[in-house]
TORMI-445906 format. One record per residue (C-alpha): residue in one letter; x, z, y. Coordinates in steps of 0.5 Angstrom, whole numbers, padded with zeros to 4 digits, always signed. Layout:
AXZY;...
// end
This chain:
M+0114+0185+0189;R+0110+0185+0195;L+0102+0184+0197;C+0100+0180+0203;N+0093+0179+0206;V+0092+0173+0209;S+0088+0176+0215;D+0087+0169+0219;Q+0082+0166+0214;P+0074+0167+0214;T+0072+0173+0210;S+0069+0169+0205;S+0075+0165+0203;R+0080+0171+0204;K+0085+0171+0198;V+0090+0176+0196;I+0097+0172+0195;L+0102+0176+0191;F+0109+0174+0192;V+0114+0176+0187;D+0122+0177+0190;N+0126+0175+0185;R+0133+0176+0189;K+0137+0182+0186;K+0138+0188+0190;N+0145+0189+0192;P+0148+0194+0187;G+0153+0196+0191;P+0161+0198+0190;P+0162+0201+0183;T+0163+0208+0182;L+0165+0213+0177;K+0158+0213+0174;T+0159+0205+0173;I+0166+0207+0169;A+0162+0212+0165;Y+0157+0207+0163;L+0162+0202+0161;T+0167+0207+0157;G+0161+0211+0154;L+0165+0217+0157;G+0162+0223+0162;I+0163+0222+0169;S+0168+0228+0169;T+0172+0225+0164;V+0173+0219+0168;S+0174+0223+0174;R+0180+0227+0170;A+0183+0220+0167;L+0183+0217+0174;K+0187+0223+0176;D+0192+0223+0170;G+0189+0229+0167;P+0194+0232+0162;E+0189+0234+0157;L+0186+0227+0156;S+0190+0222+0151;A+0194+0217+0154;A+0190+0212+0151;T+0183+0215+0154;R+0187+0215+0161;A+0189+0208+0160;R+0182+0205+0158;V+0179+0208+0164;K+0184+0206+0169;L+0184+0199+0166;I+0176+0199+0167;A+0177+0201+0174;Q+0181+0196+0176;Q+0177+0190+0172;V+0171+0193+0176;G+0174+0194+0183;Y+0173+0201+0183;R+0176+0204+0190;P+0175+0212+0191;N+0170+0214+0197;R+0175+0216+0202;A+0170+0220+0206;G+0168+0224+0199;V+0175+0225+0197;R+0177+0228+0204;L+0171+0232+0203;K+0173+0235+0196;T+0181+0235+0197;G+0182+0236+0205;K+0186+0229+0204;T+0185+0223+0208;N+0190+0219+0203;V+0192+0216+0210;I+0200+0215+0212;T+0200+0213+0219;V+0206+0209+0222;V+0207+0210+0230;L+0210+0204+0233;N+0210+0201+0240;A+0210+0193+0240;Q+0216+0193+0244;E+0220+0195+0238;D+0219+0188+0236;G+0225+0185+0240;A+0230+0186+0234;G+0225+0183+0229;F+0223+0190+0227;F+0216+0191+0227;A+0214+0186+0222;K+0220+0188+0217;F+0219+0195+0218;V+0211+0195+0216;Y+0212+0191+0211;G+0217+0196+0208;I+0212+0201+0208;S+0207+0197+0205;S+0211+0195+0199;A+0213+0203+0198;L+0205+0205+0199;A+0203+0199+0194;G+0200+0203+0188;T+0200+0210+0190;G+0193+0211+0193;Y+0195+0212+0200;H+0193+0207+0206;L+0197+0205+0211;V+0194+0205+0218;V+0199+0203+0224;T+0198+0206+0231;P+0200+0203+0237;Y+0202+0207+0243;S+0205+0207+0250;L+0212+0208+0252;S+0209+0212+0258;D+0207+0218+0253;P+0209+0217+0246;M+0206+0224+0245;E+0199+0222+0245;P+0198+0219+0238;I+0201+0224+0235;R+0197+0229+0238;Y+0191+0225+0236;I+0193+0225+0229;V+0194+0232+0229;E+0188+0234+0232;T+0183+0230+0228;G+0186+0231+0222;S+0187+0223+0221;A+0193+0223+0216;D+0196+0226+0211;G+0203+0224+0213;V+0206+0221+0219;I+0212+0216+0220;F+0215+0214+0227;S+0221+0211+0230;R+0225+0211+0237;T+0228+0218+0236;Q+0231+0223+0241;P+0236+0228+0240;D+0231+0234+0242;D+0224+0230+0239;P+0218+0233+0242;R+0214+0229+0236;A+0218+0232+0231;R+0218+0239+0234;Y+0210+0238+0234;L+0209+0236+0227;A+0213+0241+0224;E+0210+0246+0228;H+0203+0244+0225;R+0206+0243+0219;I+0204+0235+0218;P+0209+0232+0213;F+0213+0226+0217;A+0219+0222+0216;T+0223+0218+0222;H+0227+0212+0223;G+0233+0215+0226;R+0236+0222+0227;T+0235+0228+0231;E+0239+0234+0233;L+0233+0239+0232;P+0235+0246+0229;F+0231+0244+0222;A+0231+0239+0217;H+0226+0233+0217;P+0226+0227+0213;F+0229+0221+0216;H+0233+0214+0215;D+0238+0212+0220;F+0243+0206+0221;D+0250+0209+0222;N+0250+0206+0229;D+0257+0209+0231;A+0260+0206+0225;F+0257+0199+0227;A+0259+0200+0234;F+0266+0202+0232;D+0267+0196+0227;A+0264+0191+0232;L+0270+0193+0237;R+0275+0192+0231;I+0273+0185+0229;L+0273+0183+0237;A+0280+0187+0237;E+0282+0183+0231;R+0280+0176+0235;G+0285+0178+0240;R+0279+0180+0245;S+0280+0186+0250;R+0275+0186+0255;I+0269+0189+0252;V+0262+0190+0254;L+0256+0193+0250;I+0249+0192+0251;G+0246+0198+0247;P+0240+0202+0246;P+0236+0205+0252;P+0238+0212+0254;G+0235+0218+0251;L+0235+0215+0244;T+0239+0218+0239;Y+0242+0212+0237;H+0244+0210+0244;K+0248+0216+0243;H+0251+0214+0237;T+0252+0207+0239;H+0256+0209+0245;Q+0260+0214+0241;G+0263+0209+0237;Y+0264+0204+0243;E+0268+0209+0246;R+0272+0211+0240;G+0273+0204+0239;L+0276+0203+0246;R+0281+0208+0245;D+0283+0207+0238;F+0284+0199+0239;G+0286+0200+0246;L+0281+0195+0249;T+0278+0196+0256;G+0270+0197+0257;I+0266+0193+0262;P+0260+0196+0264;S+0253+0192+0263;G+0250+0194+0269;S+0243+0196+0268;V+0241+0192+0262;D+0240+0195+0255;I+0236+0192+0249;D+0230+0194+0252;A+0230+0189+0258;S+0227+0183+0258;T+0230+0177+0255;M+0231+0174+0263;E+0234+0180+0265;I+0239+0180+0260;H+0240+0172+0261;A+0242+0174+0268;A+0246+0180+0266;G+0250+0175+0262;Q+0251+0170+0268;A+0253+0176+0273;M+0258+0178+0268;A+0261+0171+0267;S+0262+0170+0274;M+0267+0176+0275;D+0274+0175+0277;A+0276+0177+0270;P+0269+0176+0266;P+0269+0180+0259;D+0272+0176+0253;G+0267+0180+0248;I+0260+0183+0248;V+0257+0188+0243;C+0250+0188+0242;S+0245+0192+0238;A+0240+0187+0238;A+0240+0180+0236;H+0235+0177+0241;A+0240+0181+0247;S+0246+0177+0244;I+0243+0170+0245;A+0240+0172+0252;A+0247+0174+0254;L+0251+0168+0250;V+0246+0163+0254;G+0247+0167+0261;M+0255+0166+0260;R+0255+0159+0257;D+0251+0157+0263;R+0257+0159+0267;G+0261+0155+0264;L+0264+0160+0258;V+0264+0158+0251;A+0263+0162+0245;G+0268+0162+0240;R+0273+0160+0245;D+0272+0164+0252;F+0269+0170+0249;D+0266+0173+0242;V+0259+0176+0241;V+0258+0181+0235;T+0251+0184+0234;K+0246+0187+0229;H+0241+0183+0226;S+0235+0183+0221;T+0234+0176+0220;E+0238+0170+0218;F+0236+0166+0223;I+0241+0168+0228;A+0246+0164+0224;L+0242+0158+0225;L+0240+0159+0233;A+0247+0162+0235;P+0252+0160+0229;A+0258+0163+0234;I+0255+0170+0234;I+0258+0175+0229;S+0253+0178+0226;I+0252+0185+0222;P+0246+0186+0218;E+0241+0192+0219;D+0235+0192+0213;F+0229+0194+0217;S+0225+0193+0210;A+0229+0197+0206;A+0228+0203+0212;G+0221+0202+0212;N+0221+0203+0204;D+0225+0209+0205;V+0221+0213+0210;A+0215+0211+0206;R+0217+0214+0200;M+0220+0220+0204;V+0214+0222+0207;I+0210+0222+0200;A+0215+0226+0198;A+0215+0231+0204;I+0207+0231+0202;A+0209+0233+0195;G+0213+0239+0198;I+0220+0236+0196;D+0225+0240+0201;P+0226+0235+0207;S+0234+0236+0207;E+0234+0232+0200;L+0230+0226+0204;Q+0235+0224+0208;T+0239+0217+0208;I+0244+0213+0212;A+0245+0206+0211;Y+0252+0204+0213;P+0254+0197+0216;A+0257+0192+0212;A+0264+0191+0213;G+0267+0185+0217;G+0261+0182+0219;S+0259+0175+0218;
// end
């Protein structure tokens, strides 16, 4: 309610007009006090129930949580951090360039599905390949996350060293060769490359090119180990791919395919660490008159069934990025809870035979 003088009227006829504002005030988001009122319990009891206090009965905890869910209660993150020192945030540090193999969206989806219902919130932090340490330093210096997830690991990864030194729980997509244990999920890229060469050898192919991960990454090392082992064991000849790897642009890989097809003795087998690279190389070879399945075969890792529709001649071996994201999210939560890192390590193996 408010009073207003109509001062532009003559004094003799001036009136006092009463305005009644019937609009309801915004009550704001529900709080512990809201839940206490609705349940008839004390605020401290409600707080303990939401934290699964063992001193309360299961029925009381369930009733409080049901009311909290119905009214849309969410803890105030600033208040939680002030009281506990925790942010309830998990940060995944990724570079958009990683989406060439369909990695980004599926990996983040897997993390999100693992965090659902845990009370942790996911923050995606982008970074530039020119300085992978920058976002890691920011997270540590600002205390903006309880745990960190990152990929594209190196054998001696400075990010892992830095986080370990500052006692920040983390999990990686990919292994390192550091002298301490840390949580990780990895795909056996050594086994993938070896299996790919076995498949090509069984198809009578003998001159094999590898378009693999960029140098410096751990899975570059593992992939090349499997490739070299396969060349030896199956008596195959390795053909250099030039300067291209799966981080090269689609047009660069396409041009490399054209150049390989123009050799006096072109490769008759291609192994790729990413589906987009396999398609670009196949099209480059095709543009020079070679036919996939007749003149050469391609084996690639894939994360989507679309590869079978786009290029049915390609032999594909699946890598599940959603499952990888789910694994590392569960690992980082376990690491925050103090579980031994050596118990938080998984390796996925390629399905035998390809498809």
